C-alpha positions in Angstrom: -83.4 3.2 -46.4 -80.7 4.3 -44.0 -79.2 7.7 -44.3 -75.6 7.9 -45.6 -72.9 8.5 -43.1 -72.4 12.2 -42.3 -69.5 13.8 -44.2 -68.3 15.8 -41.3 -67.1 15.0 -37.8 -70.1 14.8 -35.4 -68.1 16.6 -32.8 -66.2 19.5 -34.4 -67.7 19.7 -37.9 -64.3 18.9 -39.7 -64.8 17.1 -43.1 -64.3 13.4 -42.6 -61.3 11.4 -43.8 -60.4 7.8 -44.5 -59.4 7.1 -40.9 -61.2 6.0 -37.8 -60.5 9.3 -35.9 -60.9 13.0 -36.7 -57.6 14.8 -37.6 -58.8 18.0 -35.9 -60.2 16.9 -32.5 -59.0 13.3 -32.3 -62.4 11.8 -31.5 -63.3 8.4 -32.9 -66.1 8.8 -35.5 -68.0 5.8 -34.2 -67.9 7.1 -30.6 -69.0 10.6 -31.6 -71.9 9.3 -33.7 -73.1 7.1 -30.8 -72.9 10.1 -28.5 -74.8 12.3 -31.0 -77.5 9.6 -31.4 -77.8 9.3 -27.6 -78.3 13.0 -27.3 -80.8 13.1 -30.1 -82.9 10.3 -28.6 -83.4 12.1 -25.3 -86.7 13.9 -24.8 -86.6 17.7 -25.3 -86.2 19.5 -22.0 -88.9 21.9 -20.8 -88.6 25.5 -21.9 -86.3 27.3 -19.5 -87.6 30.3 -17.5 -84.6 32.3 -18.6 -82.5 32.3 -21.7 -79.6 29.8 -21.6 -76.4 29.7 -23.4 -76.8 27.4 -26.5 -75.2 24.0 -26.4 -72.5 22.9 -28.8 -72.9 19.7 -30.9 -70.8 17.8 -28.2 -73.3 18.8 -25.5 -71.1 21.4 -23.8 -71.9 25.0 -23.2 -69.7 27.8 -24.5 -68.8 28.5 -20.8 -67.2 25.0 -20.7 -65.3 25.7 -23.9 -64.0 29.0 -22.5 -62.9 27.3 -19.3 -61.0 24.7 -21.3 -59.4 27.4 -23.3 -58.3 29.1 -20.1 -56.8 25.9 -18.7 -54.9 25.3 -22.0 -53.5 28.8 -21.8 -52.3 28.3 -18.2 -50.8 25.0 -19.2 -48.8 26.5 -22.1 -47.8 29.6 -20.1 -46.3 27.9 -17.1 -45.6 24.1 -17.7 -42.5 24.3 -19.9 -40.6 27.0 -18.1 -41.4 25.6 -14.7 -40.3 22.1 -15.8 -37.0 23.3 -17.1 -36.4 25.5 -14.0 -37.2 22.6 -11.6 -34.9 20.3 -13.6 -32.1 22.8 -13.5 -32.4 23.2 -9.7 -32.4 19.4 -9.2 -29.3 19.0 -11.3 -27.4 21.4 -9.0 -28.0 19.1 -6.1 -25.5 16.2 -5.9 -28.2 13.8 -4.4 -31.2 14.8 -6.5 -29.0 15.2 -9.6 -27.7 11.6 -9.2 -31.2 10.2 -8.6 -32.6 12.1 -11.7 -29.8 10.6 -13.8 -30.3 7.1 -12.6 -34.1 7.0 -13.0 -34.7 9.4 -15.9 -31.8 10.9 -18.0 -29.6 7.7 -18.1 -32.3 5.9 -20.1 -32.7 8.7 -22.6 -28.9 8.9 -22.9 -28.7 5.2 -23.8 -31.8 5.5 -26.1 -30.0 8.3 -27.9 -27.1 5.9 -28.7 -29.5 3.3 -29.9 -31.6 5.6 -32.1 -28.5 7.1 -33.7 -27.3 3.6 -34.4 -30.7 2.6 -35.9 -30.6 5.6 -38.3 -27.1 4.6 -39.3 -28.2 1.0 -40.0 -26.6 -0.7 -37.0 -28.7 -3.0 -34.7 -28.5 -1.6 -31.2 -30.0 -2.6 -27.9 -30.1 0.1 -25.1 -29.8 -1.0 -21.5 -28.9 0.5 -18.1 -25.6 2.4 -18.4 -24.6 0.6 -21.6 -25.9 0.2 -25.2 -24.9 -2.9 -27.2 -24.4 -2.1 -30.9 -23.5 -4.6 -33.6 -20.3 -4.1 -35.6 -22.0 -4.6 -39.0 -24.9 -2.8 -40.6 -28.2 -4.7 -41.1 -30.1 -4.6 -44.4 -33.2 -6.0 -42.6 -33.1 -3.1 -40.1 -32.7 -0.6 -42.9 -35.8 -2.0 -44.8 -37.8 -2.3 -41.6 -37.2 1.3 -40.6 -37.7 2.6 -44.1 -41.1 0.8 -44.2 -42.1 2.2 -40.8 -41.1 5.8 -41.8 -42.9 5.5 -45.2 -46.0 4.2 -43.4 -45.9 7.2 -41.0 -45.8 9.6 -43.9 -48.6 7.8 -45.7 -50.8 7.9 -42.6 -50.1 11.6 -42.3 -51.3 12.0 -45.9 -54.4 9.9 -45.4 -55.3 11.7 -42.1 -54.2 15.1 -43.5 -51.7 15.4 -40.6 -48.9 17.7 -41.7 -46.9 16.8 -38.6 -46.9 13.0 -39.5 -46.0 13.7 -43.1 -43.0 15.9 -42.1 -41.9 13.4 -39.5 -42.0 10.5 -42.0 -40.2 12.4 -44.7 -37.6 13.8 -42.2 -36.9 10.3 -40.8 -36.4 8.9 -44.3 -33.9 11.6 -45.2 -32.0 11.1 -41.9 -31.9 7.3 -42.5 -30.6 7.8 -46.0 -27.8 10.1 -44.8 -26.9 7.9 -41.8 -26.9 4.6 -43.7 -26.1 5.5 -47.3 -23.8 8.5 -47.0 -21.9 8.1 -43.7 -19.0 5.6 -43.7 -19.0 3.0 -40.9 -16.3 5.0 -39.1 -18.2 8.3 -39.2 -21.4 6.5 -38.2 -19.7 5.1 -35.0 -18.4 8.5 -34.2 -22.0 9.8 -34.5 -23.2 7.0 -32.3 -20.8 8.0 -29.6 -21.9 11.6 -29.9 -25.6 10.4 -29.8 -25.7 9.7 -26.1 -25.8 13.2 -24.6 -27.1 14.5 -28.0 -30.0 12.1 -27.5 -30.6 13.7 -24.1 -30.8 17.1 -25.7 -32.8 16.2 -28.8 -35.0 13.4 -27.5 -35.6 15.3 -24.3 -36.8 18.3 -26.3 -39.1 16.1 -28.4 -40.6 14.6 -25.2 -41.3 18.1 -23.9 -43.1 19.0 -27.2 -45.9 16.5 -26.4 -47.1 19.3 -24.1 -48.4 21.1 -27.2 -50.3 18.2 -28.8 -54.0 18.7 -29.3 -55.8 18.2 -26.0 -58.0 15.4 -27.4 -55.0 13.5 -29.0 -53.6 10.2 -27.7 -50.5 12.0 -26.4 -52.6 14.0 -24.0 -55.0 11.3 -22.9 -54.5 10.0 -19.5 -52.2 12.9 -18.6 -49.2 11.1 -20.1 -47.8 14.4 -21.3 -46.9 15.3 -17.7 -44.6 12.3 -17.5 -43.1 13.0 -20.9 -42.5 16.6 -19.8 -40.7 15.5 -16.6 -38.5 12.9 -18.3 -37.7 15.3 -21.2 -36.8 18.2 -19.0 -34.6 16.0 -16.7 -32.8 14.5 -19.6 -32.2 17.8 -21.4 -31.1 19.7 -18.3 -28.8 16.9 -17.1 -26.8 17.0 -20.3 -27.0 20.7 -21.1 -25.9 21.9 -17.7 -22.9 19.6 -17.7 -21.6 20.8 -21.1 -22.5 24.5 -20.4 -20.4 24.3 -17.2 -17.6 22.7 -19.1 -17.1 25.9 -21.1 -15.5 27.5 -18.0 -14.4 24.3 -16.2 -13.0 21.6 -18.6 -12.8 19.2 -15.5 -16.5 18.7 -16.0 -15.9 16.8 -19.3 -16.7 13.1 -18.5 -13.4 11.6 -19.6 -12.5 8.2 -18.4 -12.8 4.4 -18.7 -16.0 2.6 -17.6 -15.5 -0.8 -16.2 -17.1 -3.5 -18.4 -17.9 -0.9 -21.1 -14.7 0.8 -22.2 -13.9 4.4 -22.9 -16.6 7.0 -22.1 -18.2 8.8 -24.9 -16.1 11.9 -24.5 -12.9 9.9 -24.4 -13.9 8.0 -27.6 -14.6 11.3 -29.4 -11.3 12.8 -28.4 -8.9 9.9 -28.3 -10.4 7.7 -31.1 -12.1 10.1 -33.4 -9.7 13.1 -33.0 -12.0 15.8 -31.6 -10.4 18.6 -29.6 -11.9 19.4 -26.2 -13.1 22.8 -27.5 -14.8 21.1 -30.4 -16.5 18.6 -28.1 -17.8 21.3 -25.8 -18.9 23.6 -28.6 -20.8 20.9 -30.5 -22.8 19.8 -27.5 -23.5 23.4 -26.3 -24.6 24.6 -29.7 -26.9 21.6 -30.1 -28.4 22.4 -26.7 -28.9 26.0 -27.6 -30.5 25.0 -30.9 -32.9 22.8 -29.0 -33.7 25.6 -26.6 -34.3 28.0 -29.5 -36.7 25.5 -31.1 -38.6 25.1 -27.8 -38.8 28.9 -27.4 -40.4 29.2 -30.9 -42.8 26.4 -30.1 -43.6 28.1 -26.7 -44.4 31.4 -28.4 -46.5 29.9 -31.1 -48.4 27.6 -28.7 -49.1 30.6 -26.4 -50.3 32.7 -29.3 -52.7 29.9 -30.5 -54.0 29.4 -26.9 -54.7 33.1 -26.5 -56.4 33.3 -29.9 -58.6 30.4 -29.0 -59.6 32.0 -25.7 -60.5 35.2 -27.5 -62.5 33.3 -30.1 -64.4 31.3 -27.5 -65.1 34.5 -25.5 -66.4 36.2 -28.6 -68.7 33.3 -29.4 -70.0 33.3 -25.8 -70.8 37.1 -26.0 -72.4 36.7 -29.4 -74.6 33.8 -28.4 -75.6 35.5 -25.1 -76.6 38.7 -27.0 -78.7 36.6 -29.5 -80.4 34.8 -26.5 -81.3 38.0 -24.9 -82.6 39.4 -28.2 -84.7 36.3 -28.7 -86.1 36.6 -25.1 -87.2 40.2 -25.7 -88.9 39.2 -29.0 
């Protein structure tokens, strides 16, 4: 008779859940079980001449775990501030700033319009330099997004992922407000605001992928480096412009775009009745709020990385002391 499936993750020891991957380390259960079986089938190595550091269930020494913790600490210490600083320097250059806008931030700007429209119930299709948004709300789009957000929250519940549960619940609340509370006129105003606001908010969210678990899908294949670069470029392109507009109103992008119509700033002032000071203040305050959230995440991530490094170092010292004691006995 076959033994029942283990009730803990073969890699990290976390209790198993009704999902194919572990919520703590992100490993697929089937892959981890195959790896554990392969290690168990190998012949036992000859007794070493000197005590060695014990191996973890994943087959890695505590030395390897400690080095991974050091790498994670360096990543969380330098990556975010360096990315923001480099993006700010590039924005100051007319050539590099324009290239960064064409290839990176423009796409996040248009996606910001589209995402805002989706939350408000309007079908929208982002493209280069322009986002096409329908004039009428769509019930089908509302139901499709509500189902997607509810499924995200349910998956978070099944996988015991607090982040997914919060994301699903927050998206449902935002969709209810955007579609059920805001009038069509207010929604169109918010869609116009959502371009540079999308650069600030979506750019910040892209940068937060840096703090995903190192075994998660967001960190596999080093995709987080691309997300970090795109997010920093989009955020700094928008924020630097509106921050400079505080002392130089000429930086406000008023005007008429050929084939598109009024610019976002012109729509908000001429159509929706915002003053220039309100326009500048709302964008700058949103950018500062995003920076504050990133600063909190930076501090928390750094604290967790340092705590993990101390814990791995303590385990290494403890296991080494036990090995030396066993050798003497």
